[in-house]
N, CA, C and O atoms as a GROMACS GRO file, in nm:
protein
  240
    1MET      N    1   0.952   0.096 -16.033
    1MET     CA    2   1.049   0.017 -15.961
    1MET      C    3   0.987  -0.063 -15.847
    1MET      O    4   1.054  -0.145 -15.785
    2ALA      N    5   0.859  -0.039 -15.818
    2ALA     CA    6   0.794  -0.111 -15.710
    2ALA      C    7   0.784  -0.260 -15.742
    2ALA      O    8   0.782  -0.342 -15.651
    3GLY      N    9   0.777  -0.295 -15.869
    3GLY     CA   10   0.765  -0.434 -15.910
    3GLY      C   11   0.889  -0.516 -15.881
    3GLY      O   12   0.881  -0.639 -15.874
    4ARG      N   13   1.002  -0.453 -15.865
    4ARG     CA   14   1.127  -0.527 -15.841
    4ARG      C   15   1.136  -0.580 -15.698
    4ARG      O   16   1.211  -0.674 -15.673
    5LYS      N   17   1.063  -0.521 -15.605
    5LYS     CA   18   1.073  -0.563 -15.465
    5LYS      C   19   0.999  -0.694 -15.441
    5LYS      O   20   1.038  -0.770 -15.352
    6GLN      N   21   0.895  -0.722 -15.516
    6GLN     CA   22   0.818  -0.843 -15.492
    6GLN      C   23   0.900  -0.971 -15.505
    6GLN      O   24   0.897  -1.054 -15.414
    7PRO      N   25   0.972  -0.990 -15.614
    7PRO     CA   26   1.048  -1.115 -15.623
    7PRO      C   27   1.148  -1.132 -15.509
    7PRO      O   28   1.167  -1.243 -15.459
    8THR      N   29   1.211  -1.023 -15.468
    8THR     CA   30   1.307  -1.032 -15.359
    8THR      C   31   1.236  -1.070 -15.229
    8THR      O   32   1.286  -1.151 -15.151
    9PHE      N   33   1.120  -1.010 -15.206
    9PHE     CA   34   1.042  -1.040 -15.086
    9PHE      C   35   0.997  -1.186 -15.089
    9PHE      O   36   1.005  -1.256 -14.988
   10LYS      N   37   0.951  -1.232 -15.204
   10LYS     CA   38   0.908  -1.371 -15.216
   10LYS      C   39   1.025  -1.467 -15.196
   10LYS      O   40   1.010  -1.571 -15.132
   11LYS      N   41   1.139  -1.431 -15.249
   11LYS     CA   42   1.258  -1.515 -15.230
   11LYS      C   43   1.295  -1.523 -15.083
   11LYS      O   44   1.331  -1.629 -15.032
   12ARG      N   45   1.285  -1.410 -15.015
   12ARG     CA   46   1.318  -1.406 -14.872
   12ARG      C   47   1.222  -1.495 -14.793
   12ARG      O   48   1.264  -1.571 -14.706
   13GLN      N   49   1.092  -1.484 -14.825
   13GLN     CA   50   0.994  -1.568 -14.756
   13GLN      C   51   1.020  -1.716 -14.783
   13GLN      O   52   1.013  -1.799 -14.693
   14LYS      N   53   1.050  -1.747 -14.908
   14LYS     CA   54   1.077  -1.885 -14.945
   14LYS      C   55   1.199  -1.939 -14.871
   14LYS      O   56   1.198  -2.052 -14.823
   15GLU      N   57   1.302  -1.858 -14.862
   15GLU     CA   58   1.423  -1.898 -14.791
   15GLU      C   59   1.395  -1.918 -14.642
   15GLU      O   60   1.448  -2.012 -14.581
   16GLN      N   61   1.313  -1.832 -14.582
   16GLN     CA   62   1.278  -1.848 -14.441
   16GLN      C   63   1.200  -1.977 -14.419
   16GLN      O   64   1.224  -2.048 -14.322
   17GLN      N   65   1.107  -2.007 -14.510
   17GLN     CA   66   1.031  -2.132 -14.498
   17GLN      C   67   1.122  -2.253 -14.511
   17GLN      O   68   1.106  -2.352 -14.440
   18ARG      N   69   1.218  -2.246 -14.602
   18ARG     CA   70   1.313  -2.355 -14.620
   18ARG      C   71   1.394  -2.377 -14.492
   18ARG      O   72   1.415  -2.491 -14.450
   19LYS      N   73   1.439  -2.267 -14.432
   19LYS     CA   74   1.516  -2.278 -14.307
   19LYS      C   75   1.431  -2.336 -14.195
   19LYS      O   76   1.480  -2.417 -14.116
   20GLU      N   77   1.304  -2.296 -14.188
   20GLU     CA   78   1.216  -2.349 -14.084
   20GLU      C   79   1.197  -2.499 -14.101
   20GLU      O   80   1.202  -2.575 -14.004
   21ARG      N   81   1.174  -2.543 -14.225
   21ARG     CA   82   1.159  -2.687 -14.250
   21ARG      C   83   1.286  -2.762 -14.213
   21ARG      O   84   1.280  -2.871 -14.156
   22GLN      N   85   1.400  -2.704 -14.246
   22GLN     CA   86   1.528  -2.766 -14.215
   22GLN      C   87   1.545  -2.780 -14.064
   22GLN      O   88   1.590  -2.884 -14.016
   23GLU      N   89   1.509  -2.676 -13.989
   23GLU     CA   90   1.520  -2.681 -13.842
   23GLU      C   91   1.424  -2.784 -13.784
   23GLU      O   92   1.459  -2.855 -13.690
   24GLU      N   93   1.302  -2.794 -13.840
   24GLU     CA   94   1.206  -2.892 -13.792
   24GLU      C   95   1.258  -3.034 -13.815
   24GLU      O   96   1.246  -3.120 -13.727
   25LYS      N   97   1.315  -3.058 -13.931
   25LYS     CA   98   1.370  -3.190 -13.960
   25LYS      C   99   1.485  -3.223 -13.866
   25LYS      O  100   1.496  -3.335 -13.817
   26PHE      N  101   1.570  -3.124 -13.839
   26PHE     CA  102   1.682  -3.145 -13.748
   26PHE      C  103   1.630  -3.179 -13.609
   26PHE      O  104   1.684  -3.268 -13.542
   27ALA      N  105   1.526  -3.107 -13.563
   27ALA     CA  106   1.470  -3.133 -13.431
   27ALA      C  107   1.412  -3.275 -13.424
   27ALA      O  108   1.428  -3.344 -13.324
   28LYS      N  109   1.345  -3.318 -13.530
   28LYS     CA  110   1.289  -3.453 -13.532
   28LYS      C  111   1.400  -3.557 -13.526
   28LYS      O  112   1.387  -3.658 -13.456
   29ARG      N  113   1.509  -3.533 -13.599
   29ARG     CA  114   1.622  -3.626 -13.596
   29ARG      C  115   1.679  -3.637 -13.456
   29ARG      O  116   1.711  -3.747 -13.410
   30MET      N  117   1.693  -3.524 -13.389
   30MET     CA  118   1.749  -3.525 -13.254
   30MET      C  119   1.658  -3.600 -13.158
   30MET      O  120   1.706  -3.672 -13.070
   31LEU      N  121   1.526  -3.585 -13.173
   31LEU     CA  122   1.433  -3.658 -13.087
   31LEU      C  123   1.446  -3.808 -13.110
   31LEU      O  124   1.444  -3.886 -13.015
   32ARG      N  125   1.458  -3.848 -13.235
   32ARG     CA  126   1.472  -3.991 -13.265
   32ARG      C  127   1.601  -4.047 -13.207
   32ARG      O  128   1.604  -4.161 -13.162
   33LYS      N  129   1.707  -3.967 -13.209
   33LYS     CA  130   1.834  -4.014 -13.153
   33LYS      C  131   1.826  -4.027 -13.002
   33LYS      O  132   1.886  -4.118 -12.944
   34GLN      N  133   1.752  -3.938 -12.936
   34GLN     CA  134   1.741  -3.941 -12.791
   34GLN      C  135   1.654  -4.055 -12.743
   34GLN      O  136   1.677  -4.109 -12.635
   35GLN      N  137   1.554  -4.093 -12.821
   35GLN     CA  138   1.464  -4.200 -12.780
   35GLN      C  139   1.528  -4.334 -12.810
   35GLN      O  140   1.588  -4.352 -12.916
   36PRO      N  141   1.516  -4.430 -12.718
   36PRO     CA  142   1.572  -4.563 -12.746
   36PRO      C  143   1.491  -4.631 -12.856
   36PRO      O  144   1.373  -4.601 -12.874
   37PRO      N  145   1.552  -4.721 -12.930
   37PRO     CA  146   1.478  -4.791 -13.036
   37PRO      C  147   1.369  -4.877 -12.974
   37PRO      O  148   1.388  -4.930 -12.865
   38PRO      N  149   1.257  -4.891 -13.041
   38PRO     CA  150   1.147  -4.970 -12.983
   38PRO      C  151   1.188  -5.117 -12.972
   38PRO      O  152   1.249  -5.174 -13.063
   39ALA      N  153   1.152  -5.178 -12.859
   39ALA     CA  154   1.185  -5.318 -12.836
   39ALA      C  155   1.094  -5.405 -12.922
   39ALA      O  156   0.975  -5.375 -12.940
   40GLU      N  157   1.150  -5.511 -12.976
   40GLU     CA  158   1.070  -5.601 -13.058
   40GLU      C  159   0.985  -5.688 -12.967
   40GLU      O  160   1.032  -5.738 -12.865
   41SER      N  161   0.860  -5.705 -13.005
   41SER     CA  162   0.770  -5.788 -12.926
   41SER      C  163   0.791  -5.935 -12.964
   41SER      O  164   0.831  -5.963 -13.076
   42PRO      N  165   0.763  -6.028 -12.873
   42PRO     CA  166   0.781  -6.170 -12.904
   42PRO      C  167   0.687  -6.216 -13.015
   42PRO      O  168   0.716  -6.316 -13.081
   43ASP      N  169   0.576  -6.147 -13.037
   43ASP     CA  170   0.483  -6.185 -13.142
   43ASP      C  171   0.545  -6.175 -13.280
   43ASP      O  172   0.503  -6.246 -13.372
   44GLN      N  173   0.643  -6.091 -13.297
   44GLN     CA  174   0.706  -6.073 -13.427
   44GLN      C  175   0.794  -6.192 -13.463
   44GLN      O  176   0.826  -6.210 -13.581
   45ASP      N  177   0.833  -6.272 -13.366
   45ASP     CA  178   0.923  -6.384 -13.390
   45ASP      C  179   0.848  -6.514 -13.417
   45ASP      O  180   0.908  -6.622 -13.405
   46GLU      N  181   0.721  -6.509 -13.452
   46GLU     CA  182   0.642  -6.630 -13.473
   46GLU      C  183   0.698  -6.714 -13.588
   46GLU      O  184   0.696  -6.837 -13.579
   47ASN      N  185   0.745  -6.653 -13.692
   47ASN     CA  186   0.789  -6.725 -13.811
   47ASN      C  187   0.934  -6.770 -13.804
   47ASN      O  188   0.985  -6.826 -13.901
   48VAL      N  189   1.000  -6.748 -13.694
   48VAL     CA  190   1.140  -6.787 -13.679
   48VAL      C  191   1.144  -6.933 -13.638
   48VAL      O  192   1.075  -6.974 -13.544
   49LEU      N  193   1.225  -7.012 -13.708
   49LEU     CA  194   1.237  -7.155 -13.675
   49LEU      C  195   1.328  -7.173 -13.554
   49LEU      O  196   1.422  -7.097 -13.535
   50PRO      N  197   1.299  -7.275 -13.471
   50PRO     CA  198   1.387  -7.300 -13.356
   50PRO      C  199   1.524  -7.346 -13.403
   50PRO      O  200   1.538  -7.395 -13.516
   51ALA      N  201   1.623  -7.332 -13.318
   51ALA     CA  202   1.760  -7.369 -13.353
   51ALA      C  203   1.771  -7.519 -13.378
   51ALA      O  204   1.838  -7.562 -13.471
   52GLU      N  205   1.705  -7.600 -13.294
   52GLU     CA  206   1.705  -7.745 -13.310
   52GLU      C  207   1.562  -7.792 -13.328
   52GLU      O  208   1.473  -7.746 -13.256
   53PRO      N  209   1.537  -7.880 -13.421
   53PRO     CA  210   1.400  -7.932 -13.436
   53PRO      C  211   1.356  -8.006 -13.311
   53PRO      O  212   1.437  -8.070 -13.244
   54VAL      N  213   1.230  -7.996 -13.278
   54VAL     CA  214   1.177  -8.055 -13.156
   54VAL      C  215   1.175  -8.207 -13.166
   54VAL      O  216   1.204  -8.274 -13.067
   55ASN      N  217   1.143  -8.265 -13.283
   55ASN     CA  218   1.130  -8.409 -13.300
   55ASN      C  219   1.258  -8.475 -13.350
   55ASN      O  220   1.253  -8.588 -13.399
   56ALA      N  221   1.369  -8.412 -13.339
   56ALA     CA  222   1.494  -8.468 -13.391
   56ALA      C  223   1.547  -8.576 -13.298
   56ALA      O  224   1.543  -8.562 -13.176
   57SER      N  225   1.596  -8.683 -13.357
   57SER     CA  226   1.655  -8.788 -13.276
   57SER      C  227   1.802  -8.755 -13.252
   57SER      O  228   1.864  -8.693 -13.338
   58PRO      N  229   1.860  -8.793 -13.139
   58PRO     CA  230   2.000  -8.762 -13.111
   58PRO      C  231   2.092  -8.838 -13.207
   58PRO      O  232   2.061  -8.949 -13.249
   59LEU      N  233   2.202  -8.778 -13.241
   59LEU     CA  234   2.299  -8.840 -13.330
   59LEU      C  235   2.382  -8.942 -13.254
   59LEU      O  236   2.407  -8.925 -13.135
   60ASN      N  237   2.423  -9.049 -13.322
   60ASN     CA  238   2.503  -9.155 -13.258
   60ASN      C  239   2.647  -9.126 -13.265
   60ASN      O  240   2.728  -9.205 -13.215
   0.00000   0.00000   0.00000
């Protein structure tokens, strides 16, 4: 009957590891929520076209 305890012990260890991973993920989510989103740098907007073309002539 000693062989029957191993699967139960392994299952228990596996379940504990699953719970630990779940808690770690939850902690990471909470940290991300607490931190403000990173501000976009002006360098990222290089490919954005201006609202009005620079060489446009005024409309009559």
